[in-house]
Each structure stands twice: as structure tokens, then as C-alpha cells.
PQR file with spaces between the fields and no chain letter, atoms N, CA, C, O and H, PARSE charges and radii, in Angstrom:
ATOM       1  N    MET     1       7.274   11.972    3.905 -0.4000 1.5000
ATOM       2  CA   MET     1       8.436   11.313    3.967 -0.0000 2.0000
ATOM       3  C    MET     1       8.105   10.317    2.481  0.5500 1.7000
ATOM       4  O    MET     1       7.086   10.333    1.791 -0.5500 1.4000
ATOM       5  N    SER     2       9.153    9.619    2.335 -0.4000 1.5000
ATOM       6  CA   SER     2       9.111    8.671    1.263 -0.0000 2.0000
ATOM       7  C    SER     2       9.260    7.247    1.761  0.5500 1.7000
ATOM       8  O    SER     2      10.191    7.122    2.556 -0.5500 1.4000
ATOM       9  H    SER     2       9.981    9.606    2.895  0.4000 1.0000
ATOM      10  N    ARG     3       8.649    6.257    1.522 -0.4000 1.5000
ATOM      11  CA   ARG     3       8.934    5.083    1.692 -0.0000 2.0000
ATOM      12  C    ARG     3       9.596    4.209    0.536  0.5500 1.7000
ATOM      13  O    ARG     3       9.895    4.869   -0.459 -0.5500 1.4000
ATOM      14  H    ARG     3       7.893    6.359    0.876  0.4000 1.0000
ATOM      15  N    GLN     4       9.822    3.136    0.493 -0.4000 1.5000
ATOM      16  CA   GLN     4       9.725    2.224   -0.618 -0.0000 2.0000
ATOM      17  C    GLN     4       9.493    0.998   -0.272  0.5500 1.7000
ATOM      18  O    GLN     4       9.829    0.316    0.696 -0.5500 1.4000
ATOM      19  H    GLN     4       9.579    2.599    1.301  0.4000 1.0000
ATOM      20  N    PHE     5       8.455    0.691   -1.824 -0.4000 1.5000
ATOM      21  CA   PHE     5       7.857   -0.380   -1.311 -0.0000 2.0000
ATOM      22  C    PHE     5       7.709   -1.251   -2.801  0.5500 1.7000
ATOM      23  O    PHE     5       7.600   -0.665   -3.878 -0.5500 1.4000
ATOM      24  H    PHE     5       8.183    1.245   -2.610  0.4000 1.0000
ATOM      25  N    THR     6       7.726   -2.760   -2.663 -0.4000 1.5000
ATOM      26  CA   THR     6       8.296   -3.451   -4.101 -0.0000 2.0000
ATOM      27  C    THR     6       6.932   -3.676   -5.084  0.5500 1.7000
ATOM      28  O    THR     6       5.992   -4.259   -4.543 -0.5500 1.4000
ATOM      29  H    THR     6       7.815   -3.236   -1.788  0.4000 1.0000
ATOM      30  N    ALA     7       6.820   -3.394   -6.023 -0.4000 1.5000
ATOM      31  CA   ALA     7       5.498   -3.762   -6.881 -0.0000 2.0000
ATOM      32  C    ALA     7       5.976   -4.913   -7.568  0.5500 1.7000
ATOM      33  O    ALA     7       7.155   -5.159   -7.821 -0.5500 1.4000
ATOM      34  H    ALA     7       7.583   -2.920   -6.463  0.4000 1.0000
ATOM      35  N    ILE     8       5.095   -5.522   -7.819 -0.4000 1.5000
ATOM      36  CA   ILE     8       4.830   -6.706   -8.821 -0.0000 2.0000
ATOM      37  C    ILE     8       3.999   -6.333  -10.023  0.5500 1.7000
ATOM      38  O    ILE     8       3.191   -5.466   -9.691 -0.5500 1.4000
ATOM      39  H    ILE     8       4.137   -5.322   -7.613  0.4000 1.0000
ATOM      40  N    TYR     9       3.921   -6.576  -10.959 -0.4000 1.5000
ATOM      41  CA   TYR     9       3.396   -6.434  -12.175 -0.0000 2.0000
ATOM      42  C    TYR     9       3.099   -8.051  -12.936  0.5500 1.7000
ATOM      43  O    TYR     9       3.831   -9.037  -12.857 -0.5500 1.4000
ATOM      44  H    TYR     9       4.578   -7.280  -11.229  0.4000 1.0000
ATOM      45  N    LYS    10       2.084   -7.949  -13.504 -0.4000 1.5000
ATOM      46  CA   LYS    10       2.078   -9.636  -14.006 -0.0000 2.0000
ATOM      47  C    LYS    10       1.062   -9.275  -15.142  0.5500 1.7000
ATOM      48  O    LYS    10       0.091   -8.662  -14.698 -0.5500 1.4000
ATOM      49  H    LYS    10       1.489   -7.148  -13.568  0.4000 1.0000
ATOM      50  N    LYS    11       1.023   -9.572  -16.947 -0.4000 1.5000
ATOM      51  CA   LYS    11       0.169   -9.430  -18.074 -0.0000 2.0000
ATOM      52  C    LYS    11      -0.026  -10.531  -17.855  0.5500 1.7000
ATOM      53  O    LYS    11       0.746  -11.487  -17.789 -0.5500 1.4000
ATOM      54  H    LYS    11       1.811  -10.070  -17.307  0.4000 1.0000
ATOM      55  N    SER    12      -1.908  -10.385  -17.633 -0.4000 1.5000
ATOM      56  CA   SER    12      -2.502  -12.043  -17.811 -0.0000 2.0000
ATOM      57  C    SER    12      -3.844  -11.847  -19.177  0.5500 1.7000
ATOM      58  O    SER    12      -5.041  -11.583  -19.056 -0.5500 1.4000
ATOM      59  H    SER    12      -2.535   -9.608  -17.686  0.4000 1.0000
ATOM      60  N    GLY    13      -3.155  -12.061  -20.198 -0.4000 1.5000
ATOM      61  CA   GLY    13      -4.568  -11.797  -21.156 -0.0000 2.0000
ATOM      62  C    GLY    13      -4.693   -9.807  -21.702  0.5500 1.7000
ATOM      63  O    GLY    13      -3.586   -9.273  -21.773 -0.5500 1.4000
ATOM      64  H    GLY    13      -2.183  -12.275  -20.297  0.4000 1.0000
ATOM      65  N    LYS    14      -5.468   -9.217  -21.914 -0.4000 1.5000
ATOM      66  CA   LYS    14      -5.379   -7.965  -22.498 -0.0000 2.0000
ATOM      67  C    LYS    14      -5.197   -7.170  -21.033  0.5500 1.7000
ATOM      68  O    LYS    14      -4.931   -5.978  -21.187 -0.5500 1.4000
ATOM      69  H    LYS    14      -6.367   -9.651  -21.857  0.4000 1.0000
ATOM      70  N    TRP    15      -5.285   -7.581  -19.747 -0.4000 1.5000
ATOM      71  CA   TRP    15      -5.098   -7.051  -18.179 -0.0000 2.0000
ATOM      72  C    TRP    15      -3.496   -6.913  -17.887  0.5500 1.7000
ATOM      73  O    TRP    15      -2.626   -7.739  -18.161 -0.5500 1.4000
ATOM      74  H    TRP    15      -5.501   -8.550  -19.622  0.4000 1.0000
ATOM      75  N    TYR    16      -3.417   -6.236  -17.550 -0.4000 1.5000
ATOM      76  CA   TYR    16      -2.079   -6.681  -15.972 -0.0000 2.0000
ATOM      77  C    TYR    16      -2.968   -6.250  -14.345  0.5500 1.7000
ATOM      78  O    TYR    16      -3.909   -5.692  -13.781 -0.5500 1.4000
ATOM      79  H    TYR    16      -4.124   -5.565  -17.327  0.4000 1.0000
ATOM      80  N    SER    17      -1.807   -7.007  -14.263 -0.4000 1.5000
ATOM      81  CA   SER    17      -1.948   -6.779  -12.064 -0.0000 2.0000
ATOM      82  C    SER    17      -1.081   -6.311  -11.920  0.5500 1.7000
ATOM      83  O    SER    17      -0.006   -6.556  -12.468 -0.5500 1.4000
ATOM      84  H    SER    17      -1.042   -7.460  -14.721  0.4000 1.0000
ATOM      85  N    GLY    18      -1.390   -5.290  -10.925 -0.4000 1.5000
ATOM      86  CA   GLY    18      -0.285   -5.032   -9.747 -0.0000 2.0000
ATOM      87  C    GLY    18      -0.686   -5.122   -7.975  0.5500 1.7000
ATOM      88  O    GLY    18      -1.683   -4.667   -7.416 -0.5500 1.4000
ATOM      89  H    GLY    18      -2.263   -5.091  -10.480  0.4000 1.0000
ATOM      90  N    TRP    19       0.093   -5.627   -7.575 -0.4000 1.5000
ATOM      91  CA   TRP    19       0.248   -5.490   -6.020 -0.0000 2.0000
ATOM      92  C    TRP    19       1.167   -4.889   -5.188  0.5500 1.7000
ATOM      93  O    TRP    19       1.646   -3.932   -5.796 -0.5500 1.4000
ATOM      94  H    TRP    19       0.904   -5.997   -8.030  0.4000 1.0000
ATOM      95  N    VAL    20       1.670   -5.002   -4.018 -0.4000 1.5000
ATOM      96  CA   VAL    20       2.879   -4.163   -3.133 -0.0000 2.0000
ATOM      97  C    VAL    20       3.103   -5.764   -2.760  0.5500 1.7000
ATOM      98  O    VAL    20       2.149   -6.433   -2.363 -0.5500 1.4000
ATOM      99  H    VAL    20       1.281   -5.780   -3.524  0.4000 1.0000
ATOM     100  N    GLU    21       4.315   -6.284   -2.901 -0.4000 1.5000
ATOM     101  CA   GLU    21       4.576   -6.869   -1.813 -0.0000 2.0000
ATOM     102  C    GLU    21       4.333   -7.365   -0.183  0.5500 1.7000
ATOM     103  O    GLU    21       3.766   -8.276    0.422 -0.5500 1.4000
ATOM     104  H    GLU    21       5.090   -5.741   -3.223  0.4000 1.0000
ATOM     105  N    GLU    22       5.094   -6.229    0.090 -0.4000 1.5000
ATOM     106  CA   GLU    22       4.966   -6.294    1.135 -0.0000 2.0000
ATOM     107  C    GLU    22       3.556   -5.645    2.166  0.5500 1.7000
ATOM     108  O    GLU    22       3.683   -5.514    3.383 -0.5500 1.4000
ATOM     109  H    GLU    22       5.554   -5.489   -0.401  0.4000 1.0000
ATOM     110  N    ILE    23       2.324   -5.309    1.461 -0.4000 1.5000
ATOM     111  CA   ILE    23       1.303   -4.874    2.122 -0.0000 2.0000
ATOM     112  C    ILE    23       0.514   -6.100    1.414  0.5500 1.7000
ATOM     113  O    ILE    23       0.443   -6.292    0.200 -0.5500 1.4000
ATOM     114  H    ILE    23       2.220   -5.416    0.472  0.4000 1.0000
ATOM     115  N    PRO    24      -0.108   -6.944    2.519 -0.5600 1.5000
ATOM     116  CA   PRO    24      -1.707   -7.230    1.724  0.2800 2.0000
ATOM     117  C    PRO    24      -2.551   -6.544    1.383  0.5500 1.7000
ATOM     118  O    PRO    24      -2.426   -5.391    1.794 -0.5500 1.4000
ATOM     119  N    GLY    25      -3.673   -6.796    0.595 -0.4000 1.5000
ATOM     120  CA   GLY    25      -4.758   -6.139   -0.071 -0.0000 2.0000
ATOM     121  C    GLY    25      -4.149   -4.713   -1.005  0.5500 1.7000
ATOM     122  O    GLY    25      -5.014   -3.918   -1.373 -0.5500 1.4000
ATOM     123  H    GLY    25      -3.774   -7.733    0.261  0.4000 1.0000
ATOM     124  N    VAL    26      -3.293   -4.538   -1.219 -0.4000 1.5000
ATOM     125  CA   VAL    26      -2.880   -3.192   -1.717 -0.0000 2.0000
ATOM     126  C    VAL    26      -2.682   -3.936   -3.415  0.5500 1.7000
ATOM     127  O    VAL    26      -1.530   -4.109   -3.812 -0.5500 1.4000
ATOM     128  H    VAL    26      -2.590   -5.184   -0.921  0.4000 1.0000
ATOM     129  N    ASN    27      -4.047   -4.397   -4.463 -0.4000 1.5000
ATOM     130  CA   ASN    27      -3.978   -4.768   -5.321 -0.0000 2.0000
ATOM     131  C    ASN    27      -4.729   -3.710   -6.336  0.5500 1.7000
ATOM     132  O    ASN    27      -5.524   -2.826   -6.018 -0.5500 1.4000
ATOM     133  H    ASN    27      -4.983   -4.257   -4.141  0.4000 1.0000
ATOM     134  N    THR    28      -4.206   -4.084   -7.766 -0.4000 1.5000
ATOM     135  CA   THR    28      -5.109   -3.592   -8.959 -0.0000 2.0000
ATOM     136  C    THR    28      -4.903   -3.988  -10.193  0.5500 1.7000
ATOM     137  O    THR    28      -4.021   -4.782  -10.520 -0.5500 1.4000
ATOM     138  H    THR    28      -3.560   -4.803   -8.024  0.4000 1.0000
ATOM     139  N    GLN    29      -5.731   -3.438  -10.971 -0.4000 1.5000
ATOM     140  CA   GLN    29      -5.580   -4.042  -12.457 -0.0000 2.0000
ATOM     141  C    GLN    29      -5.822   -2.608  -13.321  0.5500 1.7000
ATOM     142  O    GLN    29      -6.425   -1.561  -13.086 -0.5500 1.4000
ATOM     143  H    GLN    29      -6.448   -2.793  -10.705  0.4000 1.0000
ATOM     144  N    GLY    30      -5.200   -3.015  -14.198 -0.4000 1.5000
ATOM     145  CA   GLY    30      -5.161   -2.070  -15.962 -0.0000 2.0000
ATOM     146  C    GLY    30      -4.853   -2.516  -16.978  0.5500 1.7000
ATOM     147  O    GLY    30      -4.185   -3.540  -17.123 -0.5500 1.4000
ATOM     148  H    GLY    30      -4.710   -3.866  -14.389  0.4000 1.0000
ATOM     149  N    LEU    31      -5.530   -1.441  -18.311 -0.4000 1.5000
ATOM     150  CA   LEU    31      -5.343   -2.152  -19.782 -0.0000 2.0000
ATOM     151  C    LEU    31      -3.821   -1.969  -20.242  0.5500 1.7000
ATOM     152  O    LEU    31      -3.228   -2.546  -21.153 -0.5500 1.4000
ATOM     153  H    LEU    31      -6.072   -0.610  -18.193  0.4000 1.0000
ATOM     154  N    THR    32      -3.399   -1.073  -19.417 -0.4000 1.5000
ATOM     155  CA   THR    32      -1.907   -0.897  -20.000 -0.0000 2.0000
ATOM     156  C    THR    32      -0.912   -1.283  -18.148  0.5500 1.7000
ATOM     157  O    THR    32      -1.226   -1.614  -17.005 -0.5500 1.4000
ATOM     158  H    THR    32      -3.880   -0.604  -18.677  0.4000 1.0000
ATOM     159  N    LEU    33       0.013   -1.039  -18.726 -0.4000 1.5000
ATOM     160  CA   LEU    33       1.264   -1.030  -17.780 -0.0000 2.0000
ATOM     161  C    LEU    33       1.316    0.139  -17.186  0.5500 1.7000
ATOM     162  O    LEU    33       1.607    0.243  -15.994 -0.5500 1.4000
ATOM     163  H    LEU    33       0.268   -0.770  -19.655  0.4000 1.0000
ATOM     164  N    GLN    34       1.080    0.998  -17.839 -0.4000 1.5000
ATOM     165  CA   GLN    34       0.847    2.810  -17.144 -0.0000 2.0000
ATOM     166  C    GLN    34      -0.003    2.888  -15.825  0.5500 1.7000
ATOM     167  O    GLN    34       0.116    3.053  -14.610 -0.5500 1.4000
ATOM     168  H    GLN    34       0.844    0.913  -18.807  0.4000 1.0000
ATOM     169  N    GLU    35      -0.879    2.680  -16.752 -0.4000 1.5000
ATOM     170  CA   GLU    35      -2.167    2.786  -15.791 -0.0000 2.0000
ATOM     171  C    GLU    35      -2.505    1.651  -14.422  0.5500 1.7000
ATOM     172  O    GLU    35      -3.242    1.849  -13.456 -0.5500 1.4000
ATOM     173  H    GLU    35      -0.975    2.546  -17.738  0.4000 1.0000
ATOM     174  N    VAL    36      -1.771    0.571  -14.715 -0.4000 1.5000
ATOM     175  CA   VAL    36      -1.719   -0.417  -13.450 -0.0000 2.0000
ATOM     176  C    VAL    36      -1.212    0.161  -12.334  0.5500 1.7000
ATOM     177  O    VAL    36      -1.695    0.393  -11.226 -0.5500 1.4000
ATOM     178  H    VAL    36      -1.171    0.411  -15.500  0.4000 1.0000
ATOM     179  N    LYS    37       0.610    0.486  -13.179 -0.4000 1.5000
ATOM     180  CA   LYS    37       1.188    1.836  -12.112 -0.0000 2.0000
ATOM     181  C    LYS    37       0.393    2.906  -11.376  0.5500 1.7000
ATOM     182  O    LYS    37       0.601    3.177  -10.194 -0.5500 1.4000
ATOM     183  H    LYS    37       1.002    0.298  -14.079  0.4000 1.0000
ATOM     184  N    GLU    38      -0.461    3.460  -12.075 -0.4000 1.5000
ATOM     185  CA   GLU    38      -0.800    4.749  -10.981 -0.0000 2.0000
ATOM     186  C    GLU    38      -1.522    4.168  -10.451  0.5500 1.7000
ATOM     187  O    GLU    38      -1.376    4.235   -9.230 -0.5500 1.4000
ATOM     188  H    GLU    38      -0.630    3.240  -13.036  0.4000 1.0000
ATOM     189  N    ASN    39      -3.023    3.028  -11.080 -0.4000 1.5000
ATOM     190  CA   ASN    39      -3.417    2.471  -10.516 -0.0000 2.0000
ATOM     191  C    ASN    39      -3.014    2.289   -8.734  0.5500 1.7000
ATOM     192  O    ASN    39      -3.638    2.771   -7.788 -0.5500 1.4000
ATOM     193  H    ASN    39      -3.142    2.974  -12.072  0.4000 1.0000
ATOM     194  N    LEU    40      -1.725    1.403   -8.698 -0.4000 1.5000
ATOM     195  CA   LEU    40      -1.440    0.747   -7.128 -0.0000 2.0000
ATOM     196  C    LEU    40      -0.841    1.880   -6.481  0.5500 1.7000
ATOM     197  O    LEU    40      -0.761    1.875   -5.253 -0.5500 1.4000
ATOM     198  H    LEU    40      -1.218    1.012   -9.467  0.4000 1.0000
ATOM     199  N    LYS    41      -0.285    3.130   -7.341 -0.4000 1.5000
ATOM     200  CA   LYS    41       0.115    3.908   -6.553 -0.0000 2.0000
ATOM     201  C    LYS    41      -1.271    4.717   -5.624  0.5500 1.7000
ATOM     202  O    LYS    41      -1.106    4.825   -4.409 -0.5500 1.4000
ATOM     203  H    LYS    41      -0.350    3.134   -8.339  0.4000 1.0000
ATOM     204  N    ASP    42      -2.319    5.146   -6.116 -0.4000 1.5000
ATOM     205  CA   ASP    42      -3.413    5.231   -5.872 -0.0000 2.0000
ATOM     206  C    ASP    42      -4.070    4.090   -4.492  0.5500 1.7000
ATOM     207  O    ASP    42      -4.602    4.495   -3.459 -0.5500 1.4000
ATOM     208  H    ASP    42      -2.453    5.059   -7.104  0.4000 1.0000
ATOM     209  N    ALA    43      -3.823    2.562   -4.884 -0.4000 1.5000
ATOM     210  CA   ALA    43      -4.417    1.716   -4.086 -0.0000 2.0000
ATOM     211  C    ALA    43      -3.610    2.260   -2.337  0.5500 1.7000
ATOM     212  O    ALA    43      -4.177    2.726   -1.348 -0.5500 1.4000
ATOM     213  H    ALA    43      -3.390    2.232   -5.723  0.4000 1.0000
ATOM     214  N    LEU    44      -2.130    1.943   -2.563 -0.4000 1.5000
ATOM     215  CA   LEU    44      -1.092    2.225   -1.803 -0.0000 2.0000
ATOM     216  C    LEU    44      -1.503    3.288   -0.080  0.5500 1.7000
ATOM     217  O    LEU    44      -1.654    3.085    1.124 -0.5500 1.4000
ATOM     218  H    LEU    44      -1.669    1.565   -3.366  0.4000 1.0000
ATOM     219  N    LEU    45      -1.516    4.337   -1.002 -0.4000 1.5000
ATOM     220  CA   LEU    45      -2.040    5.353   -0.737 -0.0000 2.0000
ATOM     221  C    LEU    45      -3.093    5.670    0.292  0.5500 1.7000
ATOM     222  O    LEU    45      -3.006    6.261    1.368 -0.5500 1.4000
ATOM     223  H    LEU    45      -1.393    4.502   -1.980  0.4000 1.0000
ATOM     224  N    LEU    46      -4.403    4.959   -0.508 -0.4000 1.5000
ATOM     225  CA   LEU    46      -5.451    5.308    0.511 -0.0000 2.0000
ATOM     226  C    LEU    46      -5.494    3.619    1.280  0.5500 1.7000
ATOM     227  O    LEU    46      -6.342    3.453    2.157 -0.5500 1.4000
ATOM     228  H    LEU    46      -4.474    4.479   -1.383  0.4000 1.0000
ATOM     229  N    ILE    47      -4.846    2.789    1.022 -0.4000 1.5000
ATOM     230  CA   ILE    47      -4.470    1.918    2.281 -0.0000 2.0000
ATOM     231  C    ILE    47      -4.106    2.598    3.820  0.5500 1.7000
ATOM     232  O    ILE    47      -4.592    2.478    4.945 -0.5500 1.4000
ATOM     233  H    ILE    47      -4.157    2.924    0.309  0.4000 1.0000
ATOM     234  N    LEU    48      -2.590    3.643    3.016 -0.4000 1.5000
ATOM     235  CA   LEU    48      -1.729    3.859    4.138 -0.0000 2.0000
ATOM     236  C    LEU    48      -2.594    4.746    5.134  0.5500 1.7000
ATOM     237  O    LEU    48      -2.482    4.936    6.345 -0.5500 1.4000
ATOM     238  H    LEU    48      -2.195    3.740    2.102  0.4000 1.0000
ATOM     239  N    GLU    49      -3.473    5.209    4.213 -0.4000 1.5000
ATOM     240  CA   GLU    49      -3.858    6.555    4.913 -0.0000 2.0000
ATOM     241  C    GLU    49      -5.613    5.725    5.834  0.5500 1.7000
ATOM     242  O    GLU    49      -6.230    6.404    6.654 -0.5500 1.4000
ATOM     243  H    GLU    49      -3.563    5.055    3.229  0.4000 1.0000
ATOM     244  N    THR    50      -5.898    4.849    5.604 -0.4000 1.5000
ATOM     245  CA   THR    50      -7.194    3.992    6.068 -0.0000 2.0000
ATOM     246  C    THR    50      -6.426    3.709    7.336  0.5500 1.7000
ATOM     247  O    THR    50      -6.866    3.787    8.483 -0.5500 1.4000
ATOM     248  H    THR    50      -5.397    4.298    4.938  0.4000 1.0000
ATOM     249  N    ASN    51      -5.017    3.313    6.893 -0.4000 1.5000
ATOM     250  CA   ASN    51      -4.762    2.184    8.157 -0.0000 2.0000
ATOM     251  C    ASN    51      -4.418    3.398    9.397  0.5500 1.7000
ATOM     252  O    ASN    51      -4.539    3.221   10.609 -0.5500 1.4000
ATOM     253  H    ASN    51      -4.659    3.250    5.961  0.4000 1.0000
ATOM     254  N    ARG    52      -4.027    4.473    8.808 -0.4000 1.5000
ATOM     255  CA   ARG    52      -3.493    5.441    9.495 -0.0000 2.0000
ATOM     256  C    ARG    52      -4.915    5.703   10.413  0.5500 1.7000
ATOM     257  O    ARG    52      -4.831    5.490   11.623 -0.5500 1.4000
ATOM     258  H    ARG    52      -3.929    4.617    7.823  0.4000 1.0000
ATOM     259  N    LEU    53      -6.004    6.089    9.939 -0.4000 1.5000
ATOM     260  CA   LEU    53      -6.975    6.410   10.569 -0.0000 2.0000
ATOM     261  C    LEU    53      -7.601    5.795   11.559  0.5500 1.7000
ATOM     262  O    LEU    53      -7.982    6.327   12.602 -0.5500 1.4000
ATOM     263  H    LEU    53      -6.072    6.262    8.956  0.4000 1.0000
ATOM     264  N    LEU    54      -7.754    4.306   11.151 -0.4000 1.5000
ATOM     265  CA   LEU    54      -8.276    3.612   12.115 -0.0000 2.0000
ATOM     266  C    LEU    54      -7.293    3.218   13.032  0.5500 1.7000
ATOM     267  O    LEU    54      -7.992    2.483   13.730 -0.5500 1.4000
ATOM     268  H    LEU    54      -7.445    3.874   10.304  0.4000 1.0000
ATOM     269  N    ASN    55      -6.341    3.179   13.463 -0.4000 1.5000
ATOM     270  CA   ASN    55      -5.115    3.456   14.124 -0.0000 2.0000
ATOM     271  C    ASN    55      -5.407    4.358   15.211  0.5500 1.7000
ATOM     272  O    ASN    55      -5.543    4.162   16.419 -0.5500 1.4000
ATOM     273  H    ASN    55      -5.773    3.776   12.896  0.4000 1.0000
ATOM     274  N    LYS    56      -5.477    5.505   14.416 -0.4000 1.5000
ATOM     275  CA   LYS    56      -5.704    6.700   15.396 -0.0000 2.0000
ATOM     276  C    LYS    56      -7.060    6.557   16.196  0.5500 1.7000
ATOM     277  O    LYS    56      -7.142    7.069   17.312 -0.5500 1.4000
ATOM     278  H    LYS    56      -5.367    5.663   13.435  0.4000 1.0000
ATOM     279  N    LYS    57      -8.157    5.850   15.630 -0.4000 1.5000
ATOM     280  CA   LYS    57      -8.888    5.959   16.235 -0.0000 2.0000
ATOM     281  C    LYS    57      -9.220    4.670   17.454  0.5500 1.7000
ATOM     282  O    LYS    57      -9.857    4.549   18.500 -0.5500 1.4000
ATOM     283  H    LYS    57      -8.091    5.435   14.722  0.4000 1.0000
ATOM     284  N    GLU    58      -8.371    3.868   16.589 -0.4000 1.5000
ATOM     285  CA   GLU    58      -8.131    2.791   18.130 -0.0000 2.0000
ATOM     286  C    GLU    58      -7.486    3.263   19.371  0.5500 1.7000
ATOM     287  O    GLU    58      -7.885    3.207   20.534 -0.5500 1.4000
ATOM     288  H    GLU    58      -7.853    3.966   15.739  0.4000 1.0000
ATOM     289  N    THR    59      -6.360    3.758   18.847 -0.4000 1.5000
ATOM     290  CA   THR    59      -5.490    4.610   20.095 -0.0000 2.0000
ATOM     291  C    THR    59      -6.048    5.432   21.083  0.5500 1.7000
ATOM     292  O    THR    59      -5.748    5.506   22.275 -0.5500 1.4000
ATOM     293  H    THR    59      -6.036    3.804   17.903  0.4000 1.0000
ATOM     294  N    SER    60      -6.953    6.082   20.402 -0.4000 1.5000
ATOM     295  CA   SER    60      -7.389    7.731   21.366 -0.0000 2.0000
ATOM     296  C    SER    60      -8.317    6.646   22.165  0.5500 1.7000
ATOM     297  O    SER    60      -9.384    7.198   22.431 -0.5500 1.4000
ATOM     298  H    SER    60      -7.197    6.022   19.434  0.4000 1.0000
ATOM     299  N    LYS    61      -8.295    5.551   22.552 -0.4000 1.5000
ATOM     300  CA   LYS    61      -9.344    5.551   23.575 -0.0000 2.0000
ATOM     301  C    LYS    61      -8.310    4.836   25.106  0.5500 1.7000
ATOM     302  O    LYS    61      -8.897    4.200   25.981 -0.5500 1.4000
ATOM     303  H    LYS    61      -7.428    5.102   22.336  0.4000 1.0000
ATOM     304  N    GLY    62      -6.750    5.096   25.175 -0.4000 1.5000
ATOM     305  CA   GLY    62      -6.069    5.017   26.253 -0.0000 2.0000
ATOM     306  C    GLY    62      -4.444    5.558   25.981  0.5500 1.7000
ATOM     307  O    GLY    62      -4.054    6.211   25.013 -0.5500 1.4000
ATOM     308  H    GLY    62      -6.273    5.613   24.464  0.4000 1.0000
ATOM     309  N    LYS    63      -3.883    5.222   26.792 -0.4000 1.5000
ATOM     310  CA   LYS    63      -2.175    5.260   26.935 -0.0000 2.0000
ATOM     311  C    LYS    63      -1.961    4.879   25.520  0.5500 1.7000
ATOM     312  O    LYS    63      -2.988    5.069   24.868 -0.5500 1.4000
ATOM     313  H    LYS    63      -4.199    4.691   27.578  0.4000 1.0000
ATOM     314  N    VAL    64      -1.118    4.473   24.922 -0.4000 1.5000
ATOM     315  CA   VAL    64      -0.145    4.306   23.914 -0.0000 2.0000
ATOM     316  C    VAL    64       1.502    4.821   23.705  0.5500 1.7000
ATOM     317  O    VAL    64       1.835    6.006   23.704 -0.5500 1.4000
ATOM     318  H    VAL    64      -0.284    4.319   25.451  0.4000 1.0000
ATOM     319  N    ILE    65       2.195    3.968   23.577 -0.4000 1.5000
ATOM     320  CA   ILE    65       3.556    3.833   23.569 -0.0000 2.0000
ATOM     321  C    ILE    65       3.618    4.543   21.631  0.5500 1.7000
ATOM     322  O    ILE    65       3.153    3.568   21.040 -0.5500 1.4000
ATOM     323  H    ILE    65       1.925    3.006   23.577  0.4000 1.0000
ATOM     324  N    ARG    66       3.817    5.236   20.915 -0.4000 1.5000
ATOM     325  CA   ARG    66       4.244    5.010   19.742 -0.0000 2.0000
ATOM     326  C    ARG    66       4.929    5.775   19.467  0.5500 1.7000
ATOM     327  O    ARG    66       4.808    6.931   19.873 -0.5500 1.4000
ATOM     328  H    ARG    66       4.195    6.027   21.395  0.4000 1.0000
ATOM     329  N    GLU    67       6.089    5.290   18.511 -0.4000 1.5000
ATOM     330  CA   GLU    67       7.728    5.073   18.087 -0.0000 2.0000
ATOM     331  C    GLU    67       8.378    4.698   16.875  0.5500 1.7000
ATOM     332  O    GLU    67       7.848    3.682   16.426 -0.5500 1.4000
ATOM     333  H    GLU    67       6.187    4.351   18.182  0.4000 1.0000
ATOM     334  N    GLN    68       9.197    5.062   16.258 -0.4000 1.5000
ATOM     335  CA   GLN    68       9.365    4.997   14.568 -0.0000 2.0000
ATOM     336  C    GLN    68      10.070    3.340   15.220  0.5500 1.7000
ATOM     337  O    GLN    68      10.670    3.082   16.264 -0.5500 1.4000
ATOM     338  H    GLN    68       9.627    5.888   16.623  0.4000 1.0000
ATOM     339  N    LEU    69       9.729    2.635   14.262 -0.4000 1.5000
ATOM     340  CA   LEU    69      10.169    1.378   14.233 -0.0000 2.0000
ATOM     341  C    LEU    69      11.405    1.312   12.668  0.5500 1.7000
ATOM     342  O    LEU    69      11.001    1.269   11.506 -0.5500 1.4000
ATOM     343  H    LEU    69       9.242    2.845   13.414  0.4000 1.0000
ATOM     344  N    LEU    70      12.776    1.321   13.052 -0.4000 1.5000
ATOM     345  CA   LEU    70      13.670    1.003   11.968 -0.0000 2.0000
ATOM     346  C    LEU    70      14.428   -1.158   11.790  0.5500 1.7000
ATOM     347  O    LEU    70      15.054   -1.848   12.594 -0.5500 1.4000
ATOM     348  H    LEU    70      13.104    1.356   13.996  0.4000 1.0000
ATOM     349  N    VAL    71      14.051   -1.372   10.760 -0.4000 1.5000
ATOM     350  CA   VAL    71      14.564   -2.638   10.196 -0.0000 2.0000
ATOM     351  C    VAL    71      15.351   -2.582    9.116  0.5500 1.7000
ATOM     352  O    VAL    71      14.992   -1.878    8.172 -0.5500 1.4000
ATOM     353  H    VAL    71      13.543   -0.812   10.106  0.4000 1.0000
ATOM     354  N    SER    72      16.233   -3.111    9.072 -0.4000 1.5000
ATOM     355  CA   SER    72      17.307   -3.719    8.158 -0.0000 2.0000
ATOM     356  C    SER    72      17.289   -4.521    7.468  0.5500 1.7000
ATOM     357  O    SER    72      18.313   -5.124    7.789 -0.5500 1.4000
ATOM     358  H    SER    72      16.524   -3.682    9.839  0.4000 1.0000
ATOM     359  N    LEU    73      16.879   -5.032    6.707 -0.4000 1.5000
ATOM     360  CA   LEU    73      17.125   -6.349    5.910 -0.0000 2.0000
ATOM     361  C    LEU    73      18.350   -6.798    4.671  0.5500 1.7000
ATOM     362  O    LEU    73      18.342   -7.924    4.175 -0.5500 1.4000
ATOM     363  H    LEU    73      16.047   -4.542    6.446  0.4000 1.0000
């Protein structure tokens, strides 16, 4: 499954910062733009997997409704 997110990059001194606009907490830094892009993909995947595991644990305690949610901007 592929999803699309918005990555923001900013250079500050010797470092680049990067974050995902749609998901708070997904951010990283690197010495090169390429490094920060790779780090940001890793950070996003870790956050998504962690959220998935936390939700799985929480929803295992009772009956829940799970469905796909599609929005158009």
C-alpha cells in the first residue's frame, strides 16, 4: 500500500531538518539533504508501525468497528 505525505526540508547552518506536515512528531535531521530524506522515511515508517501496534493493543480489549476512511482535499 502506498500513501502520499508532504515532506518539508529546511537548512539551518550545517544541518538540514525535515518533517512530515500531516503527522506531528515525524521529524529528523541530517548533514545532507539526502541523509535527512532517508532519515525522514525511516522516522515515518517507525511512527506508523508504532501507532499500528498501539492501536492493535488498545482495540483488542473489546468490539470495535474498523474501516477505510477516504478524504479528498
